[in-house]
C-alpha positions as CSV (number, residue, x, y, z in Angstrom):
1,X,-7.8,22.9,17.2
2,X,-8.5,25.1,14.1
3,X,-11.8,27.0,13.8
4,X,-13.1,28.1,10.4
5,X,-16.0,30.6,10.2
6,X,-18.3,30.3,7.2
7,X,-21.3,32.6,6.7
8,X,-24.0,31.7,4.3
9,X,-25.9,34.5,2.5
10,X,-29.6,35.2,3.4
11,X,-31.9,32.4,2.3
12,X,-35.6,31.9,2.0
13,X,-35.4,28.4,0.5
14,X,-33.7,25.2,1.7
15,X,-29.9,25.4,1.0
16,X,-28.4,23.0,-1.4
17,X,-25.2,22.5,0.6
18,X,-24.8,18.9,1.8
19,X,-23.2,20.3,4.9
20,X,-26.2,22.5,5.7
21,X,-28.6,19.7,4.9
22,X,-26.7,17.5,7.3
23,X,-26.8,20.2,9.9
24,X,-30.6,20.5,9.4
25,X,-31.1,16.8,9.9
26,X,-29.0,16.8,13.1
27,X,-31.0,19.8,14.3
28,X,-34.3,18.1,13.6
29,X,-33.2,15.0,15.5
30,X,-32.2,17.2,18.5
31,X,-35.7,18.5,18.7
32,X,-35.4,21.7,16.6
33,X,-38.1,22.5,14.0
34,X,-38.1,24.2,10.6
35,X,-40.9,26.3,12.0
36,X,-38.7,27.8,14.8
37,X,-35.7,30.1,14.7
38,X,-33.3,27.7,16.6
39,X,-30.7,25.4,15.2
40,X,-31.8,25.2,11.5
41,X,-32.7,27.1,8.4
42,X,-36.0,28.7,7.5
43,X,-38.1,27.3,4.7
44,X,-39.9,29.2,2.0
45,X,-42.9,29.4,4.3
46,X,-41.0,31.3,7.0
47,X,-42.4,34.7,7.7
48,X,-38.9,36.3,7.5
49,X,-35.7,35.4,5.8
50,X,-32.7,34.2,7.8
51,X,-29.0,33.4,7.2
52,X,-26.9,30.6,8.4
53,X,-23.6,31.0,10.3
54,X,-21.4,27.9,10.1
55,X,-18.4,27.4,12.3
56,X,-16.3,24.4,11.3
57,X,-14.0,23.0,14.0
58,X,-11.1,20.9,12.8
59,X,-9.9,18.7,15.7
60,X,-6.8,16.7,14.8
61,X,-7.5,12.9,15.1
62,X,-11.0,13.6,16.5
63,X,-12.9,14.4,13.4
64,X,-14.4,17.6,12.1
65,X,-17.6,19.2,13.2
66,X,-19.8,22.0,11.8
67,X,-21.6,24.3,14.2
68,X,-24.5,26.1,12.6
69,X,-26.3,29.1,13.9
70,X,-29.2,31.1,12.4
71,X,-29.6,34.8,12.5
72,X,-32.1,37.1,11.0
73,X,-31.6,39.1,7.7
74,X,-31.8,42.3,9.6
75,X,-28.7,41.1,11.6
76,X,-26.9,39.8,8.6
77,X,-23.5,41.3,7.7
78,X,-24.5,41.0,4.1
79,X,-27.2,43.6,4.6
80,X,-26.2,45.5,7.7
81,X,-22.4,45.6,7.0
82,X,-21.7,44.4,10.5
83,X,-19.6,41.5,11.7
84,X,-21.1,38.0,12.2
85,X,-23.1,37.8,15.4
86,X,-21.3,36.1,18.3
87,X,-21.6,32.4,18.6
88,X,-24.6,31.5,20.7
89,X,-24.6,27.9,22.0
90,X,-28.3,28.1,22.7
91,X,-29.1,28.7,19.1
92,X,-26.5,26.2,17.6
93,X,-25.9,22.6,17.2
94,X,-23.1,20.3,16.1
95,X,-23.1,18.3,12.8
96,X,-20.3,15.9,11.8
97,X,-18.6,16.9,8.6
98,X,-18.0,13.7,6.6
99,X,-14.4,13.4,5.3
100,X,-13.2,10.4,3.3
101,X,-11.2,7.7,5.2
102,X,-9.0,5.6,3.0
103,X,-9.0,1.9,3.9
104,X,-6.1,-0.5,3.7
105,X,-5.7,-4.2,4.3
106,X,-2.7,-3.5,6.4
107,X,-1.5,-0.3,8.1
108,X,2.0,-0.3,9.6
109,X,3.0,2.4,12.1
110,X,6.7,2.9,12.2
111,X,9.3,2.4,9.4
112,X,12.2,1.0,11.3
113,X,13.6,-2.5,10.6
114,X,10.5,-4.3,12.0
115,X,8.0,-1.9,10.3
116,X,9.8,-2.1,6.9
117,X,9.9,-5.9,7.1
118,X,6.2,-6.1,8.1
119,X,5.2,-3.8,5.2
120,X,7.3,-5.7,2.7
121,X,5.9,-9.1,3.9
122,X,2.3,-7.7,3.6
123,X,2.9,-6.2,0.2
124,X,4.6,-9.5,-1.0
125,X,1.4,-11.3,-0.1
126,X,-0.7,-8.9,-2.2
127,X,-2.2,-6.9,0.7
128,X,-2.9,-3.2,0.1
129,X,-0.5,-1.8,2.6
130,X,0.3,1.6,4.1
131,X,3.5,2.5,5.9
132,X,3.4,5.5,8.3
133,X,6.7,7.1,9.5
134,X,7.1,10.4,11.3
135,X,10.6,11.0,9.9
136,X,11.0,12.0,6.3
137,X,13.4,9.0,5.8
138,X,12.4,5.4,6.5
139,X,14.7,3.2,8.5
140,X,14.2,4.2,12.1
141,X,17.1,3.7,14.5
142,X,18.2,0.7,12.5
143,X,19.3,2.8,9.5
144,X,19.3,6.4,10.7
145,X,20.6,6.6,14.3
146,X,21.7,3.2,15.6
147,X,22.5,-0.1,14.1
148,X,23.9,0.7,10.6
149,X,25.5,4.1,11.3
150,X,27.2,3.0,14.5
151,X,28.6,-0.2,12.9
152,X,29.8,1.8,9.9
153,X,31.6,4.2,12.3
154,X,33.2,1.1,13.9
155,X,34.5,-0.2,10.6
156,X,35.7,3.3,9.6
157,X,37.5,3.7,13.0
158,X,39.2,0.3,12.5
159,X,40.3,1.3,9.0
160,X,41.5,4.9,9.7
161,X,43.1,4.1,13.0
162,X,45.1,1.2,11.7
163,X,44.3,-0.7,14.8
164,X,44.0,-4.0,12.9
165,X,47.3,-3.5,11.2
166,X,49.1,-2.7,14.5
167,X,48.7,-6.4,15.4
168,X,50.5,-7.5,12.2
169,X,54.2,-8.2,12.6
170,X,56.3,-5.3,11.2
171,X,53.3,-3.2,10.1
172,X,52.3,0.2,11.5
173,X,49.5,2.1,9.9
174,X,48.5,4.1,12.9
175,X,46.6,7.3,12.4
176,X,49.1,10.0,11.6
177,X,47.0,13.1,12.0
178,X,44.1,14.2,14.2
179,X,40.9,12.8,12.7
180,X,38.1,15.1,11.9
181,X,34.5,14.1,12.2
182,X,34.1,14.3,8.5
183,X,36.6,11.5,8.1
184,X,34.2,9.2,9.9
185,X,30.8,10.5,8.7
186,X,31.5,10.4,5.0
187,X,31.4,6.6,4.7
188,X,28.5,6.4,7.1
189,X,26.4,8.8,5.1
190,X,27.1,6.9,1.9
191,X,26.1,3.6,3.5
192,X,22.9,5.2,4.9
193,X,22.0,6.7,1.5
194,X,22.4,3.3,-0.2
195,X,20.2,1.6,2.4
196,X,17.5,4.2,2.0
197,X,17.5,3.7,-1.8
198,X,17.3,-0.1,-1.4
199,X,14.4,0.1,1.0
200,X,12.6,2.6,-1.1
201,X,12.9,0.5,-4.2
202,X,11.7,-2.6,-2.4
203,X,8.6,-0.8,-1.0
204,X,7.8,0.8,-4.4
205,X,8.1,-2.5,-6.1
206,X,5.5,-4.0,-3.9
207,X,3.2,-0.9,-4.2
208,X,3.5,-0.1,-0.5
209,X,2.1,3.4,0.1
210,X,3.8,5.7,2.5
211,X,2.7,8.7,4.7
212,X,5.1,11.0,6.5
213,X,3.6,11.8,9.9
214,X,2.9,10.6,13.4
215,X,0.2,7.9,13.7
216,X,-2.2,7.9,16.6
217,X,-5.3,5.7,17.1
218,X,-8.7,7.2,16.8
219,X,-10.3,3.8,17.4
220,X,-9.2,0.2,17.0
221,X,-9.2,0.4,13.2
222,X,-8.7,4.1,12.5
223,X,-5.3,5.9,12.7
224,X,-4.9,9.6,12.4
225,X,-1.7,10.7,10.7
226,X,-0.4,14.2,11.6
227,X,2.0,15.4,9.0
228,X,5.0,17.8,9.4
229,X,2.8,20.8,8.9
230,X,0.2,19.6,11.4
231,X,-2.1,18.6,8.5
232,X,-4.1,15.5,9.4
233,X,-5.5,12.5,7.6
234,X,-7.4,9.5,8.9
235,X,-6.8,6.0,7.5
236,X,-8.4,2.7,8.3
237,X,-6.7,-0.7,8.5
238,X,-8.3,-4.1,8.7
239,X,-4.9,-5.2,10.2
240,X,-2.6,-2.9,12.1
241,X,1.1,-3.5,13.0
242,X,2.7,-1.4,15.6
243,X,6.5,-1.1,15.0
244,X,7.4,2.3,16.4
245,X,10.7,1.1,17.9
246,X,12.3,2.7,20.9
247,X,14.3,5.8,22.0
248,X,17.2,6.2,24.5
249,X,16.0,6.5,28.1
250,X,17.2,9.8,29.6
251,X,17.7,9.8,33.3
252,X,16.7,13.1,34.9
253,X,20.1,13.6,36.6
254,X,21.9,14.3,33.4
255,X,21.6,17.8,31.7
256,X,20.9,16.6,28.2
257,X,20.2,20.2,27.1
258,X,24.0,20.8,27.3
259,X,25.7,20.4,23.9
260,X,28.3,17.9,25.4
261,X,25.9,15.6,27.1
262,X,24.5,13.0,24.7
263,X,22.2,10.0,24.4
264,X,23.1,7.2,22.0
265,X,21.0,8.8,19.2
266,X,22.9,12.1,19.4
267,X,26.4,10.9,19.7
268,X,26.8,10.2,16.0
269,X,26.2,13.9,15.3
270,X,29.0,15.4,17.5
271,X,31.1,18.0,15.8
272,X,34.5,16.7,16.8
273,X,36.1,13.6,18.2
274,X,36.4,14.1,21.9
275,X,39.8,13.8,23.6
276,X,38.1,12.4,26.8
277,X,34.7,10.6,26.8
278,X,32.8,9.3,29.8
279,X,30.3,6.6,28.9
280,X,27.6,5.9,31.6
281,X,26.2,2.4,31.2
282,X,28.2,-0.7,30.1
283,X,25.4,-2.5,28.2
284,X,25.7,-3.5,24.6
285,X,25.6,0.1,23.2
286,X,27.9,1.5,25.9
287,X,30.5,-1.3,25.3
288,X,30.3,-0.8,21.5
289,X,30.9,2.9,21.6
290,X,33.6,2.6,24.2
291,X,35.7,0.4,21.9
292,X,35.0,2.4,18.8
293,X,36.0,5.8,20.4
294,X,39.0,4.2,22.1
295,X,40.1,2.9,18.6
296,X,40.0,6.5,17.5
297,X,42.4,7.6,20.1
298,X,39.9,9.0,22.6
299,X,40.5,8.4,26.3
300,X,37.4,6.5,27.3
301,X,36.0,5.9,30.8
302,X,33.2,3.3,31.0
303,X,31.1,3.5,34.2
304,X,28.6,0.8,35.3
305,X,27.0,-0.2,38.5
306,X,27.4,-3.9,37.8
307,X,30.5,-6.0,38.7
308,X,31.0,-7.4,35.2
309,X,30.4,-6.5,31.6
310,X,27.4,-7.8,29.8
311,X,26.3,-10.3,32.5
312,X,23.7,-11.9,30.2
313,X,26.4,-13.5,28.0
314,X,28.6,-16.5,28.9
315,X,30.9,-15.4,31.8
316,X,34.1,-16.6,30.1
317,X,33.3,-14.5,27.0
318,X,32.5,-11.5,29.3
319,X,35.8,-11.9,31.0
320,X,37.6,-12.1,27.6
321,X,35.9,-8.9,26.6
322,X,37.0,-7.2,29.8
323,X,40.6,-8.2,29.0
324,X,40.3,-7.0,25.4
325,X,38.8,-3.6,26.3
326,X,41.4,-3.0,29.0
327,X,44.2,-3.9,26.5
328,X,42.6,-1.5,24.0
329,X,42.9,1.3,26.6
330,X,39.3,1.6,28.0
331,X,39.3,2.6,31.6
332,X,36.7,0.5,33.4
333,X,34.8,1.8,36.5
334,X,32.7,-1.3,37.4
335,X,30.6,-1.4,40.6
336,X,30.3,2.4,40.4
337,X,27.3,4.7,39.9
338,X,27.1,8.4,38.9
339,X,26.3,10.7,41.8
340,X,26.4,14.0,39.8
341,X,27.0,15.3,36.3
342,X,28.3,18.9,36.4
343,X,28.7,21.2,33.4
344,X,31.2,24.1,33.4
345,X,31.2,27.5,31.6
346,X,34.2,26.5,29.5
347,X,32.1,23.7,27.9
348,X,33.8,20.9,29.9
349,X,31.8,18.3,31.8
350,X,32.6,16.6,35.1
351,X,31.2,13.3,36.2
352,X,31.3,12.6,39.9
353,X,31.0,9.0,41.0
354,X,29.5,7.8,44.2
355,X,32.9,6.7,45.4
356,X,34.0,10.4,45.2
357,X,36.2,9.9,42.1
358,X,35.8,12.8,39.6
359,X,36.1,12.3,35.8
360,X,36.7,15.5,33.8
361,X,35.8,15.1,30.1
362,X,34.9,16.7,26.9
363,X,31.7,14.8,26.3
364,X,29.4,12.4,28.2
365,X,27.5,9.6,26.6
366,X,24.6,8.2,28.6
367,X,23.5,4.6,27.7
368,X,20.8,3.8,30.2
369,X,18.6,1.6,28.2
370,X,15.8,2.4,25.9
371,X,12.0,3.1,26.2
372,X,9.3,2.2,23.7
373,X,8.0,4.8,21.4
374,X,4.3,4.5,22.3
375,X,3.5,7.8,24.1
376,X,2.1,9.4,20.9
377,X,0.0,6.4,19.7
378,X,-3.0,7.1,21.9
379,X,-3.2,3.3,22.6
380,X,-6.1,3.7,24.9
381,X,-8.4,4.6,22.0
382,X,-7.6,1.2,20.5
383,X,-8.1,-0.6,23.8
384,X,-4.4,-1.3,24.5
385,X,-2.7,-0.6,27.8
386,X,1.1,-0.3,27.6
387,X,3.4,-1.7,30.3
388,X,6.6,-0.4,31.9
389,X,8.6,2.0,29.7
390,X,5.8,1.8,27.2
391,X,6.2,-1.9,26.3
392,X,3.3,-3.6,24.5
393,X,2.3,-7.1,25.6
394,X,1.8,-9.6,22.7
395,X,1.0,-13.4,22.5
396,X,2.9,-16.0,20.7
397,X,1.4,-14.7,17.4
398,X,2.6,-11.2,18.2
399,X,-1.1,-10.1,18.7
400,X,-1.9,-7.5,21.2
401,X,-5.0,-7.6,23.4
402,X,-6.9,-6.4,20.3
403,X,-6.9,-9.4,17.9
404,X,-6.3,-7.5,14.7
405,X,-3.6,-5.3,16.1
406,X,-0.1,-6.7,16.1
407,X,3.2,-5.4,17.4
408,X,6.9,-6.3,16.7
409,X,10.4,-5.1,17.4
410,X,11.7,-3.0,20.2
411,X,8.2,-1.9,21.2
412,X,7.5,-5.4,22.6
413,X,10.8,-5.6,24.5
414,X,13.7,-8.1,24.7
415,X,15.7,-9.1,22.8
416,X,15.1,-5.8,21.0
417,X,17.5,-6.5,18.2
418,X,17.0,-5.3,14.6
419,X,17.3,-8.9,13.4
420,X,14.7,-10.3,15.8
421,X,12.3,-7.4,15.2
422,X,12.4,-8.1,11.4
423,X,11.7,-11.7,11.9
424,X,8.8,-11.0,14.4
425,X,7.2,-8.6,11.9
426,X,7.4,-11.0,9.0
427,X,5.9,-13.8,11.1
428,X,3.2,-11.5,12.5
429,X,2.0,-10.4,9.0
430,X,2.0,-14.0,7.7
431,X,-0.1,-15.1,10.6
432,X,-2.4,-12.1,10.2
433,X,-2.9,-12.6,6.5
434,X,-3.3,-16.4,6.8
435,X,-0.1,-17.3,4.9
436,X,2.0,-20.3,5.7
437,X,5.1,-18.8,3.9
438,X,6.6,-17.8,7.3
439,X,4.6,-18.5,10.4
440,X,7.2,-19.1,13.0
441,X,10.2,-17.3,14.4
442,X,13.1,-19.6,15.4
443,X,13.3,-20.4,19.0
444,X,17.1,-19.8,18.8
445,X,18.0,-16.1,18.2
446,X,21.6,-15.1,17.8
447,X,23.2,-12.2,19.6
448,X,25.7,-10.0,17.8
449,X,27.7,-7.4,19.7
450,X,30.0,-5.1,17.7
451,X,32.6,-4.3,20.3
452,X,36.3,-4.5,19.4
453,X,36.6,-7.5,19.4
454,X,33.2,-8.7,18.2
455,X,31.0,-11.1,20.1
456,X,28.5,-13.7,18.7
457,X,26.4,-15.9,20.9
458,X,23.7,-18.5,20.4
459,X,22.0,-20.9,22.8
460,X,22.8,-21.9,26.4
461,X,25.6,-20.4,28.4
462,X,27.8,-22.4,30.8
463,X,26.0,-20.7,33.7
464,X,22.5,-21.6,32.5
465,X,23.5,-25.2,32.0
466,X,24.8,-25.5,35.5
467,X,21.7,-23.9,36.9
468,X,19.5,-26.4,34.9
469,X,21.6,-29.3,36.1
470,X,22.6,-30.4,32.6
471,X,25.8,-32.5,32.3
472,X,27.9,-30.9,29.5
473,X,31.3,-30.8,27.9
474,X,33.1,-27.6,26.8
475,X,35.2,-27.5,23.6
476,X,37.4,-24.4,23.1
477,X,39.8,-23.2,20.5
478,X,41.8,-19.9,20.2
479,X,41.8,-18.0,16.9
480,X,45.5,-17.4,17.4
481,X,46.0,-21.2,17.1
482,X,44.5,-21.3,13.6
483,X,46.1,-20.1,10.4
484,X,43.3,-17.6,9.6
485,X,43.5,-16.2,13.1
486,X,47.2,-15.6,12.7
487,X,46.7,-13.9,9.4
488,X,44.2,-11.5,11.0
489,X,46.4,-10.9,14.0
490,X,43.5,-11.9,16.3
491,X,45.0,-12.2,19.7
492,X,41.7,-12.3,21.7
493,X,39.6,-14.6,19.5
494,X,38.1,-17.8,20.8
495,X,35.2,-20.2,20.1
496,X,33.5,-21.9,22.9
497,X,31.1,-24.8,22.2
498,X,28.8,-26.5,24.8
499,X,27.8,-30.1,24.1
500,X,25.4,-32.2,26.1
501,X,27.6,-35.1,27.5
502,X,25.3,-38.1,26.8
503,X,24.8,-37.5,23.1
504,X,27.2,-34.6,22.2
505,X,24.4,-32.5,20.9
506,X,25.4,-28.8,20.6
507,X,23.6,-26.6,23.2
508,X,25.5,-23.3,22.8
509,X,28.1,-21.5,20.7
510,X,29.9,-18.4,21.8
511,X,32.6,-16.5,19.8
512,X,34.7,-13.5,20.5
513,X,37.1,-12.1,18.0
514,X,37.3,-11.0,14.4
515,X,34.1,-11.7,12.4
516,X,32.5,-13.3,15.5
517,X,29.0,-12.0,14.5
518,X,29.4,-14.0,11.2
519,X,31.1,-17.1,12.6
520,X,28.4,-17.7,15.2
521,X,25.9,-18.5,12.4
522,X,27.6,-21.9,11.8
523,X,26.7,-22.9,15.3
524,X,23.2,-21.5,14.9
525,X,22.5,-23.7,11.8
526,X,23.8,-26.7,13.6
527,X,21.6,-26.1,16.6
528,X,18.5,-25.5,14.4
529,X,19.2,-29.0,12.8
530,X,19.6,-30.5,16.3
531,X,23.1,-31.5,15.3
532,X,26.2,-31.7,17.3
533,X,29.8,-32.9,17.4
534,X,29.3,-35.5,14.6
535,X,28.4,-32.8,12.1
536,X,31.5,-30.7,12.7
537,X,33.6,-33.9,12.7
538,X,32.4,-34.7,9.2
539,X,32.4,-31.2,7.8
540,X,35.2,-29.9,5.6
541,X,35.9,-26.2,6.0
542,X,37.9,-24.1,3.6
543,X,41.5,-23.5,4.6
544,X,42.5,-21.1,6.0
545,X,39.1,-19.9,7.5
546,X,37.6,-19.2,10.9
547,X,35.3,-22.1,10.2
548,X,38.2,-24.3,11.3
549,X,37.5,-23.1,14.9
550,X,34.4,-25.4,14.9
551,X,36.5,-28.4,13.8
552,X,39.2,-27.9,16.4
553,X,36.8,-26.9,19.3
554,X,34.8,-30.1,18.5
555,X,38.0,-32.2,18.6
556,X,38.8,-30.7,22.0
557,X,35.4,-31.7,23.3
558,X,35.5,-35.2,21.7
559,X,38.9,-35.9,23.3
560,X,37.6,-34.9,26.7
561,X,34.5,-37.1,26.2
562,X,36.6,-40.1,25.2
563,X,38.9,-39.6,28.2
564,X,35.9,-39.4,30.5
565,X,34.5,-42.7,29.1
566,X,37.8,-44.5,29.3
567,X,38.2,-43.3,32.9
568,X,34.8,-44.5,33.9
569,X,35.4,-47.9,32.2
570,X,38.6,-48.6,34.2
571,X,38.1,-50.9,37.1
572,X,38.4,-49.3,40.5
573,X,41.7,-50.0,42.3
């Protein structure tokens, strides 16, 4: 809290200052009188002159107040050469100092993928929009610390390591020298720079205003923005979108203050590629980094308390990923938990597992999930109560418990993907502004996992269909059994399609292998159209392409379906 002292010269007439006038009015309402010596100025009729001592208190996000105190001319520093008299609460009162609050149709807090998309959607619909971001660059984890930089590192690792070419007959372009971190960050930095420019041009073109600073609610419509130099500004929004994203969760048992113990935001800033890396947590982020660093030649240990990798995906695809990572060289420690993480004076780190096994390494990467960035928002002032790990509850319209405040992206929880957050924010702003341009988010949301090999998934898994009692047929086809798969040297690739038996409608599509995150979209479009085997049977895919996987996996399912019908039609012997 900043305090500013302001002493007014001796006066025998009413001051012209609007602040002093406001102070006088407040004092009068509090019971003070112009005929007394407490809490106000003296008028021309006063028997002796007096001076006003103003103390202005600036409270970040809570407004600004003036404290006025009167003292006699004989006590005035202007006449006696002494310091201002000490502040006396008995002879003082508070008066709000009015500061202008700029009003917007839409205020978006957080400029990650969801926030940017929400701001762009609002600007596109003509709303006067403000985008608040505490970092100097927009993009959040999507552009700056997570999605784009980590996927760029993956592609760079594949290119520089020659891992793809190793699977091509007679070709060996393996990395011939020790890679430096600059080899891998150069392309990443260029990609990030280009993305920042694209986003900036898009926002500028729609006249979306921006503020650098942390946003916190003052009330349900007012947000205080605290800038990098602790300067504050209050803004008002008729509609507010919370899109502050999430940050890595840091378990207390890991010494993150050590330079070689990292969370997933920090790992991209390491100074050298580690020879040995222990990754704790085999979720999506852990598996992605395990395969990327292993491709770079790092010895990787992947530790997780669960018995299988990524148990939320189809079990057959999970098993195929386990096989692929093992072939890549990742050491899997499943069904294990970390008992202790010990740092040594030589900079090395030791991870001790509950089983007693000790893993010595250069660096540790902890991937223990993420927590919503809501701790600085002062949600209580807006009437919102966050849930576990800071998550915000929303309804089907992405509205919070306060009708004009919306939330989207990681801050509302699963699936917590950049793609889904962007869609949620667009739909939220269209609903909030009464537009029918985009009011719904598809009920089918694809999953893309950038391991080596990639995984793409949409719809039901075989396990979920069994649990629901749905009769289904599985169609499979290996990438190695297609011309395009052979060209790519894809040994682990496979497409798995799940059809409902009675009408052969597509219920799920699961891909592992090269370009799986792209290939899965063919299945997604088919499912959004309520299509099935007949569509793929009719379709003509370019040759040679991975699209052919859908043709042959569908043939596989149709052959099974026909055999089943013929078998049931035969008379019993």
